[in-house]
DSSP file (Angstrom, degrees, kcal/mol; ACC not computed):
  #  RESIDUE AA STRUCTURE BP1 BP2  ACC     N-H-->O    O-->H-N    N-H-->O    O-->H-N    TCO  KAPPA ALPHA  PHI   PSI    X-CA   Y-CA   Z-CA
    1    1 A M              0   0    0      0, 0.0     2,-0.1     0, 0.0     0, 0.0   0.000 360.0 360.0 360.0 140.3  -19.1   -8.1  -23.0
    2    2 A N     >  -     0   0    0      1,-0.1     4,-2.1     0, 0.0     5,-0.2  -0.390 360.0 -90.8 -98.1-177.9  -15.4   -8.5  -23.3
    3    3 A K  H  > S+     0   0    0      1,-0.2     4,-1.9     2,-0.2     5,-0.1   0.892 123.5  48.0 -60.0 -45.2  -12.7   -8.5  -20.7
    4    4 A K  H  > S+     0   0    0      1,-0.2     4,-2.5     2,-0.2    -1,-0.2   0.902 110.3  51.3 -67.9 -41.5  -12.0   -4.8  -20.7
    5    5 A Q  H  > S+     0   0    0      1,-0.2     4,-1.9     2,-0.2    -1,-0.2   0.882 109.6  51.0 -62.0 -38.5  -15.7   -3.9  -20.5
    6    6 A N  H  X S+     0   0    0     -4,-2.1     4,-2.1     2,-0.2    -1,-0.2   0.903 110.4  49.0 -64.6 -41.3  -16.1   -6.2  -17.5
    7    7 A R  H  X S+     0   0    0     -4,-1.9     4,-2.3     1,-0.2    -2,-0.2   0.918 111.5  49.1 -64.0 -43.6  -13.2   -4.6  -15.7
    8    8 A L  H  X S+     0   0    0     -4,-2.5     4,-2.2     2,-0.2    -1,-0.2   0.848 108.9  53.3 -65.6 -34.4  -14.5   -1.1  -16.4
    9    9 A R  H  X S+     0   0    0     -4,-1.9     4,-1.8     2,-0.2    -1,-0.2   0.914 109.9  47.5 -66.5 -43.4  -18.0   -2.1  -15.0
   10   10 A R  H  X S+     0   0    0     -4,-2.1     4,-2.0     1,-0.2    86,-0.2   0.905 111.6  51.6 -63.2 -40.9  -16.4   -3.4  -11.8
   11   11 A A  H  X S+     0   0    0     -4,-2.3     4,-2.5    84,-0.3    -2,-0.2   0.888 106.7  53.8 -63.2 -39.9  -14.4   -0.2  -11.6
   12   12 A Q  H  X S+     0   0    0     -4,-2.2     4,-1.7     1,-0.2    -1,-0.2   0.907 108.3  48.8 -61.9 -43.0  -17.5    1.9  -12.0
   13   13 A K  H  X S+     0   0    0     -4,-1.8     4,-1.5     1,-0.2    -1,-0.2   0.918 112.8  47.5 -64.0 -42.8  -19.3    0.2   -9.1
   14   14 A T  H  X S+     0   0    0     -4,-2.0     4,-2.2     1,-0.2    -2,-0.2   0.902 110.0  52.3 -65.9 -41.7  -16.3    0.6   -6.8
   15   15 A R  H  X S+     0   0    0     -4,-2.5     4,-2.4     1,-0.2    -1,-0.2   0.834 104.3  57.0 -66.3 -32.2  -15.9    4.3   -7.7
   16   16 A A  H  X S+     0   0    0     -4,-1.7     4,-1.3     2,-0.2    -1,-0.2   0.906 109.4  45.2 -63.5 -41.4  -19.5    4.9   -6.9
   17   17 A R  H  X S+     0   0    0     -4,-1.5     4,-0.8     1,-0.2    -2,-0.2   0.893 113.2  50.6 -68.2 -39.2  -19.0    3.5   -3.3
   18   18 A I  H >X>S+     0   0    0     -4,-2.2     4,-1.0     1,-0.2     3,-0.9   0.901 105.2  56.8 -65.6 -41.8  -15.8    5.5   -2.9
   19   19 A R  H 3<5S+     0   0    0     -4,-2.4     3,-0.5     1,-0.3    -1,-0.2   0.863 102.6  55.1 -58.3 -38.0  -17.4    8.7   -4.0
   20   20 A S  H 3<5S+     0   0    0     -4,-1.3    -1,-0.3     1,-0.2    -2,-0.2   0.749 101.0  60.1 -70.0 -23.4  -20.0    8.4   -1.2
   21   21 A Q  H <<5S-     0   0    0     -3,-0.9    -1,-0.2    -4,-0.8    -2,-0.2   0.796  95.6-142.2 -74.4 -29.1  -17.3    8.1    1.4
   22   22 A G  T  <5 +     0   0    0     -4,-1.0     2,-0.3    -3,-0.5    -3,-0.1   0.849  54.7 121.5  71.6  35.9  -15.9   11.5    0.6
   23   23 A V  S   <S-     0   0    0     -5,-0.6    -1,-0.2    19,-0.2    67,-0.1  -0.803  70.9 -85.2-121.7 166.7  -12.2   10.7    1.0
   24   24 A N  E     -a   90   0A   0     65,-0.5    67,-2.3    -2,-0.3     2,-0.4  -0.369  46.0-140.5 -63.8 149.0   -9.1   10.8   -1.4
   25   25 A R  E     -aB  91  40A   0     15,-2.4    15,-2.8    65,-0.2     2,-0.9  -0.960   8.4-143.6-121.9 139.3   -8.8    7.8   -3.5
   26   26 A L  E     -aB  92  39A   0     65,-2.8    67,-2.9    -2,-0.4     2,-0.5  -0.863  26.2-164.2 -96.1 102.7   -5.6    6.0   -4.5
   27   27 A C  E     -aB  93  38A   0     11,-2.8    11,-2.5    -2,-0.9     2,-0.4  -0.787   2.6-163.5 -98.1 127.2   -6.3    4.9   -8.1
   28   28 A V  E     - B   0  37A   0     65,-2.3     2,-0.4    -2,-0.5     9,-0.2  -0.903   9.2-179.4-114.5 136.9   -4.1    2.2   -9.6
   29   29 A H  E     - B   0  36A   0      7,-2.4     7,-3.1    -2,-0.4     2,-0.4  -0.999   7.2-169.2-132.0 137.3   -3.8    1.3  -13.3
   30   30 A R  E     - B   0  35A   0     -2,-0.4     5,-0.2     5,-0.2    36,-0.0  -0.961  10.2-179.8-129.9 147.3   -1.6   -1.4  -14.7
   31   31 A T        -     0   0    0      3,-2.9    -2,-0.0    -2,-0.4     0, 0.0  -0.836  49.8 -96.2-127.7 168.4   -0.4   -2.4  -18.1
   32   32 A P  S    S+     0   0    0      0, 0.0     3,-0.1     0, 0.0    -2,-0.0   0.788 124.2  33.2 -59.0 -24.2    1.8   -5.3  -19.0
   33   33 A R  S    S+     0   0    0      1,-0.1     2,-0.3    32,-0.0    34,-0.1   0.757 123.9  20.5-102.6 -29.0    4.8   -2.9  -19.0
   34   34 A H        -     0   0    0     32,-0.1    -3,-2.9    30,-0.0     2,-0.4  -0.851  55.4-144.2-138.0 166.8    4.1   -0.2  -16.4
   35   35 A I  E     -B   30   0A   0     -2,-0.3    18,-1.6    -5,-0.2     2,-0.4  -0.997  16.6-164.4-136.2 140.8    2.1    0.5  -13.3
   36   36 A Y  E     -BC  29  52A   0     -7,-3.1    -7,-2.4    -2,-0.4     2,-0.4  -0.945   5.3-169.3-127.3 143.0    0.6    3.9  -12.4
   37   37 A A  E     -BC  28  51A   0     14,-3.0    14,-2.5    -2,-0.4     2,-0.4  -1.000   6.2-176.8-132.1 134.8   -0.8    5.3   -9.1
   38   38 A Q  E     -BC  27  50A   0    -11,-2.5   -11,-2.8    -2,-0.4     2,-0.6  -0.988  20.5-145.2-131.4 142.1   -2.7    8.5   -8.7
   39   39 A L  E     -BC  26  49A   0     10,-3.5     9,-3.0    -2,-0.4    10,-1.2  -0.940  26.5-168.2-103.7 115.5   -4.0   10.2   -5.6
   40   40 A I  E     -BC  25  47A   0    -15,-2.8   -15,-2.4    -2,-0.6     7,-0.2  -0.877  20.7-114.7-114.9 137.9   -7.3   11.9   -6.5
   41   41 A D    >   -     0   0    0      5,-2.4     3,-1.6    -2,-0.4     5,-0.1  -0.141  35.8-100.4 -66.5 164.2   -9.2   14.4   -4.4
   42   42 A P  T 3  S+     0   0    0      0, 0.0   -20,-0.2     0, 0.0   -19,-0.2   0.789 121.8  57.6 -59.8 -29.1  -12.7   13.5   -3.1
   43   43 A D  T 3  S-     0   0    0    -21,-0.1    -2,-0.0     3,-0.1   -19,-0.0   0.739 103.9-132.3 -72.2 -21.5  -14.4   15.6   -5.8
   44   44 A G  S <  S+     0   0    0     -3,-1.6     3,-0.1     2,-0.2    -1,-0.1   0.577  80.3 101.9  83.4  10.7  -12.7   13.5   -8.4
   45   45 A G  S    S+     0   0    0      1,-0.2     2,-0.4     2,-0.0    -5,-0.0   0.546  72.4  47.5-104.8  -7.6  -11.6   16.5  -10.4
   46   46 A R        -     0   0    0     -5,-0.1    -5,-2.4     0, 0.0     2,-0.6  -0.994  66.7-135.3-144.5 134.8   -8.0   16.9   -9.5
   47   47 A V  E     -C   40   0A   0     -2,-0.4    -7,-0.2    -7,-0.2     3,-0.1  -0.793  20.1-175.0 -86.3 119.4   -4.9   14.7   -9.2
   48   48 A V  E     -     0   0A   0     -9,-3.0     2,-0.3    -2,-0.6    -8,-0.2   0.888  66.8  -7.7 -84.9 -42.4   -3.2   15.5   -5.9
   49   49 A A  E     -C   39   0A   0    -10,-1.2   -10,-3.5     2,-0.0    -1,-0.3  -0.982  64.8-172.2-150.7 155.9   -0.1   13.3   -6.3
   50   50 A S  E     -C   38   0A   0     -2,-0.3     2,-0.3   -12,-0.2   -12,-0.2  -0.984   6.1-179.2-148.6 158.9    1.0   10.6   -8.8
   51   51 A A  E     +C   37   0A   0    -14,-2.5   -14,-3.0    -2,-0.3     2,-0.3  -0.973  10.6 161.4-154.7 147.6    3.8    8.0   -9.2
   52   52 A S  E >   -C   36   0A   0     -2,-0.3     3,-1.3   -16,-0.2     6,-0.3  -0.956  54.2 -95.2-156.8 173.0    4.5    5.5  -11.9
   53   53 A T  T 3  S+     0   0    0    -18,-1.6   -17,-0.1    -2,-0.3     9,-0.1   0.538 118.7  65.4 -72.8  -5.5    7.3    3.3  -13.2
   54   54 A L  T 3  S+     0   0    0    -19,-0.2    -1,-0.2     4,-0.1     2,-0.1   0.581  77.4 107.3 -90.7 -10.7    8.0    6.1  -15.8
   55   55 A D  S <> S-     0   0    0     -3,-1.3     4,-2.5     1,-0.1     3,-0.2  -0.391  73.9-131.4 -69.1 144.4    9.1    8.6  -13.1
   56   56 A A  H  > S+     0   0    0      1,-0.2     4,-1.1     2,-0.2    -1,-0.1   0.856 107.1  55.8 -62.9 -35.9   12.8    9.3  -12.9
   57   57 A E  H  4 S+     0   0    0      1,-0.2     4,-0.4     2,-0.2    -1,-0.2   0.864 112.6  41.8 -65.2 -36.1   12.8    8.8   -9.2
   58   58 A V  H >> S+     0   0    0     -6,-0.3     3,-1.6     1,-0.2     4,-0.7   0.879 105.2  63.4 -77.4 -40.3   11.4    5.3   -9.6
   59   59 A K  H 3< S+     0   0    0     -4,-2.5     3,-0.5     1,-0.3    -1,-0.2   0.787  94.3  63.0 -58.2 -28.2   13.5    4.4  -12.6
   60   60 A L  T 3< S+     0   0    0     -4,-1.1    -1,-0.3     1,-0.2    -2,-0.2   0.804 108.1  41.9 -65.0 -28.5   16.7    4.7  -10.4
   61   61 A H  T <4 S+     0   0    0     -3,-1.6     2,-0.3    -4,-0.4    -1,-0.2   0.510 106.3  67.5 -99.9  -6.7   15.5    1.8   -8.2
   62   62 A I     <  -     0   0    0     -4,-0.7     3,-0.1    -3,-0.5     8,-0.0  -0.829  49.3-165.3-120.0 154.5   14.1   -0.7  -10.7
   63   63 A K  S    S+     0   0    0      1,-0.4     2,-0.4    -2,-0.3    -1,-0.1   0.798  87.2  18.2 -98.5 -41.8   15.5   -2.9  -13.4
   64   64 A Y        -     0   0    0      1,-0.1     3,-0.5   -30,-0.0    -1,-0.4  -0.990  66.0-148.2-132.4 139.7   12.2   -3.8  -15.2
   65   65 A A  S    S+     0   0    0     -2,-0.4   -12,-0.1     1,-0.2   -30,-0.1   0.544  84.7  67.7 -90.3  -8.3    9.0   -1.9  -14.8
   66   66 A G  S    S+     0   0    0    -32,-0.1     2,-0.2     4,-0.1    -1,-0.2  -0.019  85.7  81.1-105.7  33.1    6.5   -4.7  -15.3
   67   67 A N  S  > S-     0   0    0     -3,-0.5     4,-1.6   -34,-0.1     3,-0.2  -0.738  87.7 -97.9-129.9-179.1    7.0   -6.8  -12.1
   68   68 A V  H  > S+     0   0    0     -2,-0.2     4,-2.1     1,-0.2     5,-0.2   0.880 117.5  56.5 -67.0 -39.9    6.1   -6.9   -8.4
   69   69 A S  H  > S+     0   0    0      1,-0.2     4,-1.6     2,-0.2    -1,-0.2   0.874 107.9  49.1 -64.0 -34.6    9.3   -5.3   -7.2
   70   70 A A  H  > S+     0   0    0     -6,-0.2     4,-1.9     2,-0.2    -1,-0.2   0.892 109.2  52.2 -68.1 -38.9    8.6   -2.2   -9.4
   71   71 A A  H  X S+     0   0    0     -4,-1.6     4,-2.0     1,-0.2    -2,-0.2   0.851 106.6  54.6 -67.0 -33.0    5.1   -2.0   -8.1
   72   72 A T  H  X S+     0   0    0     -4,-2.1     4,-2.0     2,-0.2    -1,-0.2   0.897 107.9  48.7 -65.4 -40.2    6.5   -2.0   -4.6
   73   73 A V  H  X S+     0   0    0     -4,-1.6     4,-2.3     2,-0.2    -2,-0.2   0.883 109.7  51.7 -66.5 -37.6    8.7    0.9   -5.3
   74   74 A V  H  X S+     0   0    0     -4,-1.9     4,-2.6     2,-0.2     5,-0.2   0.891 108.4  52.7 -64.9 -40.1    5.8    2.8   -6.8
   75   75 A G  H  X S+     0   0    0     -4,-2.0     4,-1.9     2,-0.2    -2,-0.2   0.907 110.0  47.6 -60.5 -43.3    3.8    2.1   -3.7
   76   76 A K  H  X S+     0   0    0     -4,-2.0     4,-2.2     2,-0.2    -2,-0.2   0.920 112.7  48.9 -65.6 -42.7    6.5    3.5   -1.5
   77   77 A V  H  X S+     0   0    0     -4,-2.3     4,-2.4     1,-0.2    -2,-0.2   0.920 110.7  48.9 -65.6 -43.8    6.9    6.6   -3.6
   78   78 A I  H  X S+     0   0    0     -4,-2.6     4,-2.2     1,-0.2    -1,-0.2   0.881 111.2  51.1 -64.6 -36.9    3.2    7.4   -3.7
   79   79 A A  H  X S+     0   0    0     -4,-1.9     4,-2.2    -5,-0.2    -1,-0.2   0.898 110.3  48.8 -67.1 -39.3    3.0    7.0    0.0
   80   80 A D  H  X S+     0   0    0     -4,-2.2     4,-1.8     2,-0.2    -2,-0.2   0.910 112.2  48.1 -65.4 -41.0    5.9    9.4    0.5
   81   81 A R  H  X S+     0   0    0     -4,-2.4     4,-1.1     2,-0.2    -2,-0.2   0.868 111.7  50.3 -68.4 -36.1    4.4   12.0   -1.8
   82   82 A A  H  <>S+     0   0    0     -4,-2.2     5,-2.8    -5,-0.2     4,-0.5   0.900 109.1  51.5 -65.6 -41.6    1.0   11.7    0.0
   83   83 A R  H ><5S+     0   0    0     -4,-2.2     3,-0.9     1,-0.2    -2,-0.2   0.880 104.4  57.6 -64.6 -37.5    2.6   12.2    3.4
   84   84 A K  H 3<5S+     0   0    0     -4,-1.8    -1,-0.2     1,-0.3    -2,-0.2   0.840 110.4  43.2 -63.5 -32.4    4.4   15.3    2.2
   85   85 A I  T 3<5S-     0   0    0     -4,-1.1    -1,-0.3    -3,-0.3    -2,-0.2   0.433 123.0-104.7 -94.7   1.9    1.0   16.9    1.2
   86   86 A G  T < 5S+     0   0    0     -3,-0.9     2,-0.5    -4,-0.5    -3,-0.2   0.716  75.9 131.6  89.1  21.3   -0.6   15.8    4.4
   87   87 A V      < +     0   0    0     -5,-2.8    -1,-0.2     1,-0.1    -2,-0.2  -0.928   8.0 145.0-107.8 122.1   -2.8   12.9    3.2
   88   88 A N        +     0   0    0     -2,-0.5    28,-3.5     1,-0.2     2,-0.6   0.574  57.2  67.3-127.2 -21.0   -2.7    9.6    5.0
   89   89 A K  B     +d  116   0B   0     26,-0.2   -65,-0.5    28,-0.1     2,-0.3  -0.906  62.6 151.6-107.6 125.1   -6.2    8.2    4.8
   90   90 A V  E     -a   24   0A   0     26,-2.6     2,-0.4    -2,-0.6   -65,-0.2  -0.867  44.2-115.7-138.6 170.1   -7.4    7.1    1.3
   91   91 A A  E     -a   25   0A   0    -67,-2.3   -65,-2.8    -2,-0.3     2,-0.6  -0.951  34.3-125.6-106.8 133.1   -9.8    4.7   -0.4
   92   92 A F  E     -a   26   0A   0     -2,-0.4     2,-0.7    25,-0.3   -65,-0.2  -0.705  22.6-169.5 -88.8 121.0   -8.1    2.1   -2.6
   93   93 A D  E     -a   27   0A   0    -67,-2.9   -65,-2.3    -2,-0.6   -82,-0.1  -0.917   8.6-177.9-109.4 107.1   -9.4    2.1   -6.1
   94   94 A R    >   -     0   0    0     -2,-0.7     3,-2.0   -67,-0.2    -1,-0.1   0.378  39.1-126.6 -88.0   5.2   -8.0   -0.9   -8.0
   95   95 A S  T 3   -     0   0    0      1,-0.3   -84,-0.3   -84,-0.2     3,-0.1   0.794  67.8 -57.1  56.3  34.4   -9.8    0.1  -11.2
   96   96 A G  T 3  S+     0   0    0      1,-0.3    -1,-0.3   -86,-0.2     2,-0.1   0.415 103.4 133.0  82.1  -3.2  -11.4   -3.3  -11.6
   97   97 A F    <   -     0   0    0     -3,-2.0    -1,-0.3   -69,-0.2    -3,-0.1  -0.486  66.8 -96.3 -77.2 151.7   -8.2   -5.3  -11.5
   98   98 A K        -     0   0    0     -2,-0.1     2,-1.9     1,-0.1     5,-0.3  -0.403  34.8-116.4 -65.9 143.6   -7.9   -8.3   -9.3
   99   99 A F  S    S+     0   0    0      4,-0.1     2,-0.3    -2,-0.1    -1,-0.1  -0.566  82.2  86.5 -85.0  78.4   -6.3   -7.6   -5.9
  100  100 A H  S >  S+     0   0    0     -2,-1.9     3,-1.1     0, 0.0     4,-0.4  -0.958  75.2  12.3-159.8 166.7   -3.2   -9.8   -6.4
  101  101 A G  T 3> S+     0   0    0     -2,-0.3     4,-2.1     1,-0.3     5,-0.2  -0.397 127.5   1.0  67.5-127.5    0.2   -9.6   -7.9
  102  102 A R  H 3> S+     0   0    0      1,-0.2     4,-2.2     2,-0.2    -1,-0.3   0.845 133.4  53.8 -68.2 -36.1    1.4   -6.1   -8.8
  103  103 A V  H <> S+     0   0    0     -3,-1.1     4,-2.0    -5,-0.3    -1,-0.2   0.916 111.9  45.8 -63.4 -44.0   -1.8   -4.4   -7.5
  104  104 A K  H  > S+     0   0    0     -4,-0.4     4,-2.8     2,-0.2    -2,-0.2   0.874 110.8  52.9 -66.4 -39.5   -1.4   -6.1   -4.2
  105  105 A A  H  X S+     0   0    0     -4,-2.1     4,-2.3     2,-0.2    -2,-0.2   0.913 109.4  49.2 -64.2 -41.7    2.3   -5.3   -3.9
  106  106 A L  H  X S+     0   0    0     -4,-2.2     4,-2.2     2,-0.2    -2,-0.2   0.934 112.8  47.1 -62.7 -45.5    1.6   -1.6   -4.6
  107  107 A A  H  X S+     0   0    0     -4,-2.0     4,-2.4     1,-0.2    -2,-0.2   0.918 112.2  49.1 -62.4 -45.0   -1.1   -1.6   -1.9
  108  108 A D  H  X S+     0   0    0     -4,-2.8     4,-2.5     1,-0.2    -1,-0.2   0.910 111.6  49.5 -62.1 -42.1    1.0   -3.4    0.7
  109  109 A A  H  X S+     0   0    0     -4,-2.3     4,-1.2     2,-0.2    -1,-0.2   0.897 110.5  49.9 -64.5 -39.7    4.0   -1.0    0.1
  110  110 A A  H  <>S+     0   0    0     -4,-2.2     5,-2.2     1,-0.2     3,-0.3   0.911 112.0  48.8 -65.2 -41.5    1.7    2.0    0.4
  111  111 A R  H ><5S+     0   0    0     -4,-2.4     3,-1.5     1,-0.2    -2,-0.2   0.912 108.3  53.1 -63.8 -41.9    0.3    0.7    3.7
  112  112 A E  H 3<5S+     0   0    0     -4,-2.5    -1,-0.2     1,-0.3    -2,-0.2   0.783 106.9  54.3 -64.7 -25.5    3.8   -0.1    5.1
  113  113 A N  T 3<5S-     0   0    0     -4,-1.2    -1,-0.3    -3,-0.3    -2,-0.2   0.094 131.7 -81.0 -99.7  21.3    4.8    3.5    4.4
  114  114 A G  T < 5S+     0   0    0     -3,-1.5     2,-0.3     1,-0.3    -3,-0.2   0.392  83.5 131.1 107.1  -4.1    2.0    5.1    6.3
  115  115 A M      < -     0   0    0     -5,-2.2     2,-0.5   -26,-0.1    -1,-0.3  -0.621  41.9-149.2 -84.0 144.0   -1.1    5.2    4.2
  116  116 A E  B      d   89   0B   0    -28,-3.5   -26,-2.6    -2,-0.3    -5,-0.0  -0.953 360.0 360.0-116.3 124.6   -4.4    3.9    5.7
  117  117 A F              0   0    0     -2,-0.5   -25,-0.3   -28,-0.2    -1,-0.1   0.259 360.0 360.0-158.4 360.0   -7.1    2.3    3.7
């Protein structure tokens, strides 16, 4: 198994546990250049809200998209968008990535802005 397959295997196990909880999930994906966050409904079939470093609203506040400060801005934006549609309790899906650096910064920013997970 290579690095990507190991990450996807970890993500699959986490998503199975989240599916049994029956709550919205905050799914995070990161690349070296960008970070993406999606709020997915409990059925897993529909994206309710999303934010990324490619959004025009986020681009106004960041200088470079591949660092912790950009992930913090994305966390704030996704929390605001979730609050507008009435979602505040979610399950955090880190997609098999380690919970540190940009993934942790996004999660902390979302928590500070009213999301519970």
